[in-house]
C-alpha positions in Angstrom: -4.6 4.6 -12.7 -6.1 7.6 -11.0 -8.4 10.0 -12.8 -7.6 13.6 -13.4 -9.6 16.7 -14.3 -8.4 18.6 -17.3 -8.3 22.4 -17.8 -11.5 22.0 -19.9 -13.4 21.7 -16.6 -16.4 24.2 -16.4 -16.5 24.1 -12.6 -20.1 22.7 -12.6 -19.4 20.6 -9.5 -21.3 17.5 -10.8 -18.3 15.2 -10.0 -17.6 16.1 -6.4 -20.6 14.5 -4.7 -20.3 11.4 -6.8 -16.8 10.4 -5.4 -17.0 7.7 -2.8 -13.5 8.6 -1.5 -14.0 12.3 -1.3 -11.0 12.7 -3.6 -12.5 15.6 -5.6 -12.2 19.2 -4.4 -13.2 22.6 -5.7 -10.3 24.6 -7.1 -8.4 26.5 -4.4 -9.7 24.2 -1.5 -7.2 22.5 0.8 -7.5 18.8 1.1 -6.7 16.1 3.7 -6.6 12.3 3.5 -9.1 12.1 6.4 -11.7 14.0 4.5 -14.5 11.5 3.9 -12.4 8.5 4.8 -11.7 6.4 7.9 -8.0 7.4 7.9 -6.5 8.6 11.1 -3.0 9.3 12.2 -0.1 8.9 9.8 -0.9 7.7 6.2 1.6 6.5 3.6 1.1 8.0 0.2 1.7 6.2 -3.1 5.1 7.8 -3.4 6.2 6.3 -0.1 6.1 9.5 1.9 3.9 9.8 5.0 1.5 12.6 6.1 -0.8 13.2 9.0 -4.2 12.2 7.7 -6.0 15.3 9.1 -3.3 17.8 7.8 -4.7 20.2 5.3 -2.6 20.3 2.1 -2.2 22.8 -0.6 -4.8 22.6 -3.4 -3.7 20.7 -6.6 -5.4 23.4 -8.6 -6.6 26.9 -7.8 -8.7 27.3 -11.0 -10.7 24.1 -11.6 -11.9 21.1 -9.6 -9.2 18.6 -8.9 -8.7 15.0 -7.9 -6.2 13.9 -5.2 -4.6 10.9 -6.9 -3.7 9.4 -3.5 -7.4 9.2 -2.7 -8.7 8.1 -6.2 -9.5 4.5 -6.6 -11.4 4.9 -9.9 -14.4 3.9 -7.8 -13.1 0.3 -7.6 -15.1 -1.6 -5.0 -18.0 0.9 -5.2 -19.1 1.2 -8.8 -18.5 -0.3 -12.2 -16.9 2.8 -13.6 -15.5 6.1 -12.3 -18.5 8.1 -11.3 -16.8 11.5 -12.0 -16.3 10.6 -15.6 -19.8 9.2 -15.9 -21.5 12.5 -14.8 -19.1 15.0 -16.3 -20.9 17.0 -19.0 -17.7 18.0 -20.8 -15.7 14.8 -20.5 -12.8 16.3 -18.6 -12.4 13.5 -16.1 -9.9 11.3 -17.8 -7.3 8.7 -16.8 -4.1 10.2 -15.4 -1.2 8.5 -17.2 1.2 9.6 -14.4 -0.5 7.3 -11.9 -0.9 3.7 -13.1 -2.3 1.2 -10.7 -3.8 -2.3 -11.1 -7.3 -3.1 -10.0 -5.7 -5.0 -7.0 -3.7 -1.9 -6.0 -6.8 0.3 -6.3 -8.9 -2.1 -4.1 -6.0 -2.2 -1.5 -6.0 1.6 -1.5 -9.8 1.6 -1.0 -9.4 -0.8 1.9 -6.8 1.4 3.6 -9.0 4.5 3.4 -12.3 2.9 4.4 -11.4 0.8 7.5 
């Protein structure tokens, strides 16, 4: 499953540079699938909808750092554990129960983003 950042986030920013998928953004910042990935053109999201990879999307949160679940692979294929959770000083990077994925699905997502 993807990782989410809870409201307990203190906006320290420690998590953002650790993400190999560039899935973490500062609150209020627009995001795109192409940011930090090899994705170009149309990209199919986990819900089956498609977006232009370079299109800037509304922030998930305006107040605290957030993780774009369609880009989060729990660091599968890169690290032994989610790096955001490993470096978070207040333990606010937790599994997102709304987005359950198997290791195989997470690795396939990684492969689609990093061509």
